[in-house]
N, C-alpha and C positions, 0 to 999 in steps of 0.2 A: 712514325712516319718520317721520310726524308726531310719534310718542311720543318720538322722539330729541331733540326740541326742549324746552328747559327752560321750564316755565311760569313759574317764579320769575324767570328772567332775562327773560322776555318782559314780565312785569308790571313789573320794575324798569326796562325799557327805556321804558315809558310815562313814568316819572317823568324818565328821562333826556331824553326828547324834549322834555318841558316846560321843563326846565332849559336845554337846548340852545336852544329858541326864545327864551328870555328873554336868553341871551347874545348871540344873533344880532341882537337889537334894538339892542344897543349900537353906535353908530357907530364903526368902526375906521378910523383914518387909515393905519395901517401896512399896506401891501398884503400882506406875508407873513402878518401875524396875520389879516387878513381872509380870505385864501386857506385858512388852517388852520381857521378856524371854519367856513367854508363846506363844507370836506370833512367836518368833524365833524358838521355839521348834516345832511348827506346820510346819514350812517350812523345818527345819532340818529333821523331820521325813518323810515328803513328798519326799525330795531328797534321803534320805537313802533308802526308800522303793522302789523308781523307780530304784535306782541303783542296789539293790539286785535283783529286778525282771529282769533287763536287763542282769545281769550276769547268771541267770538261763537260760534266752533265748539263750545267746551266747553258753553255755554249751550244751544245748539240740540240738542246730542247727548244732553243729559239726558233728553229726551222722545222720542228717536228709537229705532228698533230697531237691531239689530246691523248689518244691511245699510246703513241710512241713515247710521250713525256712520262706518262704513268709507268710504262715498262722501264724506261731509263731510271726513274726515281726508285722503283722497286728494287731493280738491279743494284743501285747504289746502296739502299738500305741493307740488303744482303751482304754485299761486299764489305760494307762498314762494320756490321755486326760480326762477321768472320774474322775481319782484321783485328778488332777490338779483342775478341775472345782469345785469338792466337797470341797476341802481345801481352795482354794483361793476365791471361791464365797462367803464365809462367812466372809471374812477379809476386812473390809473397810479400805481405805487408800492407801498407796503406793504399798503394796503388791497385792491388787486387781488390781490396775491400771496396774502394771506389768503384771498380768495375762491377762488383756484385751489387752495389747500390744502384748503379746505372741499369743493370739488367732487369730490374723490377718493372721497368717501363716496357718490357718486350711484348706485352699483350697488344700494343699498338703497331707492331711491325709484321711484315710477312712471316709465314711459317718458318721459312728457312732462316730467316734472321733470329726468330724466337729460339730455334733449336741451337743456333751458334751461341747466343748469349747464355743459354741454359747451361752450357758447359762451365761457366764462371761460377755456378752454384754447386757443381759437383766437387768431389775430392781432388785435392792436388797431389802431385808427386811428394811421397814422404821423405823425410830425412833418414840417413843411415842409422842403424840401430846403436852404433857406438856414440853417435852425437846425442841421441835422446838420453842414453845412459849417462853421458857426461853431464848433461843438464841436471838430471836427477841427483847425481853425486855431488855437484857443486851446490845445489839448493838445499838438499836434505841430509848431506853429510856422509852418505853411505851408498854402496852399489845397490841397484834395484833388487838384486836377489837376496840382499840382507835385509832390506826393508819390507820385502813382500815374500810370502811363501811361494808364490808363482809370479812370473813376470813374462808377459808375451812381448818379444822384441818387435814383432811385426804389428804396426798400428792397425787399428780397426777403422780409423777415419783420420783425414789430414785436411786442413783448412788454411786460411790465409796467415794465420799467426802461430798455430801450434797443431799438434796431432794427438790422438788419443789412443792409449794403451790399455789392454785388459790386464788386470792383476788380482791377487788374492792377498788380503790382509792376514796377519798372523793369527787373528781370531777367527778366520775362515770367511770373512765377508768378501764378496766379489765387488770390485771397485773398477771405476774408470779412471785413468790417470792422464790428465792433459798436460803435455809437455811443450813449452814454447821453444820455437826454433832458435837455436844459438845465433846470435847476430841480428835477429830480426828486429830487435829494439833499435839498433842503430839504423837499419834501413827505414823503419817507420818514422823515426825522429827526422831523418834526412828528408823523407817525403813530406812530412808535416810542416818542416821548416821552410820548405820551398812552396809556400803558399800560391805563388803565381803560377806554378806548374799545375797545381790542382785546379786553380781557378780556370785555366785554359782548358783542361781536360773536361770539367763539368760544363763549361759554357758551351761546348759542342753537343752534349748529350742530355743535359738536365732538362726538366720541365721548365717551360719559359716563364711560368708564374712564380718560379722559385728565385729568390735572391741568391745568386750563385756564391757570392762571398759569404752570406750567412750559412749557406749549406756547407761550404768547406770548412769555415770556422767551427761550426758545431761538430762536424766530422773530426777535426783535428782535436778538439776537446775531448770527445768521447774516446777516440782511439788511443790517445795518450793515457786514459784511464784503463783501457783494455790490456796495456802492457804489464800491469801489476795484477797478477792473479789473485793477490790477497784482497784487493777491492772487489773482484768478481766473487771470490769465496764468501765475503760478507754479505753481498748482495744476494747470492744464492741461497745462503742460510736464512736470510730475511724472508725471502719468498717461500722457502721450505717450511719455516715456522708459521707463516701467515696461512698457508694452505694445508697444514697438518690435518689429516683426517678428512679432507674434502671428498665429497662423493665422486667426482669425476676429473679433478685437477691434481696432478702429481708434480712434485718437484724434488729431485734427489737430494738427500742429506749430504752435507760437505764433511769430509774426513780431515779435520783441521790438523791433526798431528802428521799428516802426509801432505800438506799443502804449504806453499811458499810463494815467493814473488814470481817464479817461472814454472811452478808446478801446482796443479789443482787436482786434488783426488776427491771423488764423490762416489756415491752408491752406483753400482752398475744397474742399468736398466735394460731389460729385454723388451722387445716390442717391434712392431712393424714400422719400417721407414715409410717415408712420404710415398715414394714411388711403388713400394710393396702394397701399401694401403690402398692406393688408387686402383691397383690392378685387380685386387681381390675383394674389396669391400662392396656389399650390397647397397641398395639405396637407403634403407633405414640407418645403416652404419654411417654412411656419408653425411646424411643430414644431422645425425647425433654429433659426429665429429666437428662438423661445421659450427654448430651452436656451442660446442665446448670451447673451440678456438676464439670464437667472438666474445663469449662470456669471460674468458681469461683476460683478453685484451681490454675490454670495457670495464671490467671489474677493477683491474689494475690501474687504468687511467682515471676513472671517476671516483672510486672509493678509497683506493690506497694512495693515489697521487704518485705512484712510482710504477713504471712500466718497462717492458722489454721492448727496446726500439729495433729489434732485428727479426722481422717476421719471415725468417728463413725456413724453407721446407725442411731443411736438415735438422732443425731444432726441435722437432717433435717425434714422439714415439706413440704409436697407437696400440691399444690393448684390447683383448677379446671381450672385456667387460664394458667397453664403450668409454673408458677413461683415456686420458692423453697425458703423457709426461712432457714437460716442458724443460728444455736444456739450454745451456749457454746464456749466461747472464753478464756478458762482457759489455754489451752495448745497452745500457739502462739509462732512462731519463727520470729524474725526480723533479716534480714541480716545486719551485720556490714559492714562498709565501706570496699570494696574490697573483701569481703568474697565470695559473689556469683560470682564475676568476676573470682575467681580461678576455679570454677566448670564449668561454661559455655563453655570454650574451649573443655572440654571432651564431652559434649553434642553435640556441634557443630561438632566435628570430628566423632562422632558415626552417627549423622545424614548425614554426608557427605560420609559415608562408607569409612573412611580414617583410617585403622588400625594403621599405624605408628603414625599419628597425635594423635590418641586416647591414645596410649601408652605414647607418649611424655607428652601429657597433664596430664595423670594420675600420672606420676612420679612427675611432677612439682607440682601438688596439694597434693602430700603426700600419694596417694592411693597405689602406688607401690614403692619399693625401687629402686634407680638408677640401681643397679646391680642385677636386678630380673632374668635375664637369660632366658626369655620366648620369644618365637616367636611372632611378632606383630599380625599376623592373628589368632593364638591361643588365645591371650588376647582379641582380638576384639570379636571373636566368643563367648566368655564367657561374657564379660561386656555389650555387646549389647543385651543380652537376654531380659532384661525387657523392652527394647526399640523397640522391634519387631513391635509393633503397629504403630510406627512412621517411619518405613522404607518401607512403601508401601502406595499406594494411597487409599486403603480401607482395613479396618481390622475389624473384629468382635471379641469382647472380649468373650472368652468361658472359663468356669471353667476348662476344660481340659487343655487348653493352659496354665493357670496360674499354674496349678499343675505341669505340665512339666517344666515350666520356673522356678518355685521355687526348684524343685528337682535338676535342672541343677545348680542352684546357691548354694544349701546347701549341695550337695553331696560330703562330705569331702573325701569318699572312692573312688569316681569316677575318671573320666578322668581328671577333672580340680582340683583334690585335692591338688596338690603341689601349684598351682596358688592361691586357696583359702586360704591356710595357709600363703601365702606371702602378701595377700591383707589386707589393713588396711582402716578402715572407720573413717576418722577424725571426731572429736566430733561435729563439727558445722554442718555436713551433716546428722546426725543420724536422726533427725526429718524429713528431706526431704525424706530420704529412706523409712521411714514409710508411708509418704504420698503417694509415688509412688506405693508401693505395696497395701496399703489400698485402694487407689482410683481404682486401677486395679481390686480388689476383688469386689468393688461395681459395676463397669462397667460390670464385668462378670455375676453378678447376673441379670443385666439388659439386657444381650446379646447385648451390645451396638455396633452398626456399624457406622462408620464415616471415613472421611479422616482425621485422627487424626493428621497426620504430618502437613496438611494445617492449622488446628486449632492451633496447638502448634507454628507454625511459625508466626501466627498472633501476639501472645505475645512475642515471642522470638525475631523476626526480624521486627515486625511492618508492616507485609504484609497486603494487603487488605482482608476483610472478604470473606469467600467462602460459608457461609450458611445464611439463613434468620435470625437466632438468632444473628449471627455475625454482620449482617447489622443493626439490632436493636440496639445492643450495640454501634456500631460505631456512629450511629445517635445520640444516647443519649450523648456519649462522646463529640461529636461535639457541642451539645447544651451547654454542661458544659463549654467548651472553649469559646464559643461566649458570654456566660453570665459572664464569668471571664474577658473578654477583654473590656476595656472602649472604648466608642465611640470617634472617632478622633475629 
């Protein structure tokens, strides 16, 4: 909603735009510096333009009735989303990744704004075939047609950091080869080094209970990791080994001999993309897929303590047997010792409907200052909003619910405004918060219905499974334990 935009940040953006214009007037002989300033100017102009537009809306709204103010604010939200999508959609690297992270709040916006921001999740224009081949040659020491029996120069997908090509290994295996855009590492490092630019961008569009600095700092740390595909290869191999033989979760194996810092090769996966699945799947298939997505997420978070922090619709492939393949492990969060243990008391108190316990745990974890001065029931009513699906025996995720929950969380001018301003999101939980809202958005698109509380408690407390999928997974896990136990 428009009120989720920061007026103060928008005003500051105008000053930033003026400073950026002055900087751009300086003749830069260094191409890298010139490219960096050009990227900065595009974002500065965007924030300044949105700030000016918001000022006009505020002035016009003073003399308008409620209906006219609502129309002006809805128009502003749509124009802002279109503007953001147009500017950020053409900027590979950290800025586009930031735009994709922003876009997951689209459920709280008008349909036209949702459609505009959805374009940030789509494929971006690919690089020329010769450039992709150059990266492969530099990283693997030979031309693609010497490394592979077949190499398709036309990518099958293109994203913010790299693009994917279809190829065939010498032994006949069909593989997917992810190739990083040449020079994108410099663009990303430039974006990440300019923390103030990212702070300003997120201050306008981030959820207001997020500590923007923490959000950006966590993004900077994770995106720096994403630049080295060797790290992603190791993480994907870890997930593939962990879920080997799983009844409904699949992770492609990595082909290490064809992987390097800017090239990642793994098994090719056939299957329906997200949009194809939504169009063709019947109700039982949708419900099964929703449970699979949820179980993969919660199992990773609670049992394995390492999870994929990018619930992007493009990261899934759906199969006719009801299984789902999970792709792209560039943005992964691993809990450090004791880190998750600070958060779980808050979750347990929320699920137990214990307001005072929730507040005490939130203070201890650093989400609230000790002298916050808020009533426990008031705090609980606010912080429990995203967890409503787990406070009942059956819940259906609907987009209307998500829009209302988001509006409650981000409405800095509303009933919880003072509490929102007092809240802090510790850096280590930023990616988890993204997963909570991102997964909720996916389940809303599927209109998923289940006893989500029971499913969560399987992973949180080790309770027995309550669904056929849970029983399948429990049987698979028991088989692993038997195989790992030596005979007496």
